[in-house]
Steps between C-alpha positions, in 0.01 A plus 500: 500500500658823379469832681526855333848642468632784707519798256698721740817419300353715226394780736130387489285527809178320592288799408662525140307397207710242300482392134706201377588410147674154524619387150836432326523820306444451113344748251170319517462557869420866470725635774533849342115521506509427879782756548284757314193410711713552816598845380138582470447399863795696658255720703403192709794547744476164672481301163804266425568277209712186530640380166600139571677270258801458269615771255318798666824701519439588124228737631733702736528797265125550442442452874743787578275725287184393687325731757476191726870382438565495876211255570569262196707212642696269269550178697652277232424132507367391842430165648244652721291649218199303622541669852542847334176440302326414820617817671390717220167657454462447127680287232543676163544306174531766227575258219477650158504185298380141526616265765363194657342491845718716723604304808533794710130590453404148627745532783358843598154369502591222730655764734195733469685773300274630217659556177472775223582331169467589139312319230815338373540140566331251717450705838153615375380130512548488878451860607132586544494878415408700803462191708851349544690773320470739216560459138621808295600545128859427401750795464290724713684654787214738585239213528745327740561809701130579516406152624789504763360851619150362548627197687733712710211714616269209568667258743164309550494420136851351522398300813187366306718400197766350724236275659358413156846417367560241768146355461522480123834329501386247766167439336585516126858418452591251775696195388224275625253668258751483220544131549124441519460699183757277314346180640151612381639599163671170436199308629289670235747408230516135600119451524 
């Protein structure tokens, strides 16, 4: 059983609002879109962004130009990424082109961390819009920023989404249900 990471190593306190983007940085992951969204949110003084994963250092220069530069934390690859997700308020997946089912989104649901994802890739197959997270268009930093701002100002909405994330993962995507589904499928084929 994991417990949330202690974020004080990044200068983040309990009352801070934490966004996390946990990916190995490739062009398809849309990290510049997330950095632009953060720029639009610089007025939220207790907002922090964790960029977790390999190859994030390539964004150091554009982060230096960002109004939120002192609250964007490049962590590099971390073995405790799940615990960092658990300690965050929102997981952001700003992907700009197709990918499969993002594992981080499924992990976040299990920890009760709602996600903001784009229409790119398989995340939209598991996130129920406005229930377990929010789906926004690809390449739209303003849409991401606007949704973050709404959730930032409505902690009760995040709490409801968090509860729904855990319930959805337990009731819809458990390994037992998956096995039962395969058994039923193969029984139908055989008979």
